[in-house]
N, C-alpha and C positions, 0 to 999 in steps of 0.2 A: 435487547444484546447483543452482541456477539460472544464469539463459544469459544476460547483456543478447538484446534485438533488437536491430534498428536502429532500428527504430521510435522508438522513446522512449528511446535516449540521444544524443542532442540535447543535452540538456540534465547535464550532470555534478555529482553528488552534491559539499556541501562535503568538500574536500583528509579533512578529521579523521573522515568516511563513510568514507571508499573503499571500505574490506573490502564494503560490501555492495555495491560495485555491480556485484555478481552479483546481485542483485536490481532492475535498472534497465526492463526485461524490464514489475514492478511501479509504475511510477511511470507513471501512471494521470490521468489534471485530470480526471474525473466518476466520478460514480456508477455511471454507466453501463456502462461503462470498466470500473470495477476488481471489478462484480459480474460477469457478464462474464467476466472475466480466471475467479475463483472459479470461477465454473462450470464451465471451460474447461479445468482446472487437474487436477491429482492429488491426491490425502489427502498422499502425498511432496512436493507441489512447499510445499502449503500451512503443510503441518508441517515446513519448513528453510524456511520465508520468516522462518515467528511463532518458530522457535529458532535465528536466526543475530537477528533485528530487535531479539526485545521485550528483548535483555536491554540495549541499547541505546536503551529506550525512555528513559532520563531523561536523557539525557544530550539524548539528540538536538533533545528538547523544552527543556534547555536553549538550547542552541544558536540553535536556531526562538524564543526569547523575548530576546534580543540582538537583531533586531528589529522597526521597526513592523510592525504586523499589515499598511499598507493598499503597504510598500515592498521587500515579506520583494525580496532577496537573485533568483535562480533557481533554484539552488545549497540556497539554504533553501525555498525552495519545491517548489523538486525530494524533497526531502526530508521539507517537512510532506508528498505524497503520498505515499510508502513509508510513511506512515506512518499515509495514508487506510486504502488496502495491508491493513495489520499488524493494523486495527483489523475490517475489510472479515473477515480472513479467522477472526477468533482464536473465534468462540462455533464456525462448523465443525471447528475444533482444537477447544477447551477444552470444552464440553460437544457437537454430535450426531455427529460420527465421517466426515461427510459435509458435500459440497461447496452439496448444493439444505437449507433448513429442511426437515424432513422431517413426512408426515401435508401439505405444502405445494402438493402433484398439480401444478400447471399454474400456483399464485396469477403475479402478478409486482406489483412496483408502481412505479408510474417517478413520480422525485419528478421535480414543474414544478417547481423557486429549488430549485439554489443554496449554498450560500455562498459570498461572492467571497474567492477565496484569488489 
């Protein structure tokens, strides 16, 4: 199972989602950080994240949707970033069975602007 790192444990998850705390190292605020984490992770690590967080997706979204988008509490924002990491690993887990996009070589796309969360 994943273990939290000191770098990304400053904001805890909501109490209702404390069971997801072992994945705190996936609470990353930007797409480049999430992509780098995906590339640095094993398929077993991504599968563990996917298998644990995906069943909680509906409950997590319902929790986040209770708040105004522009005024998310830090705990809800942390949960949202964890869900963004779930999305980041979904294709590698469900389709590609590898962290990188198949047959893409060294291709990389930087986002110029990200949604404000």
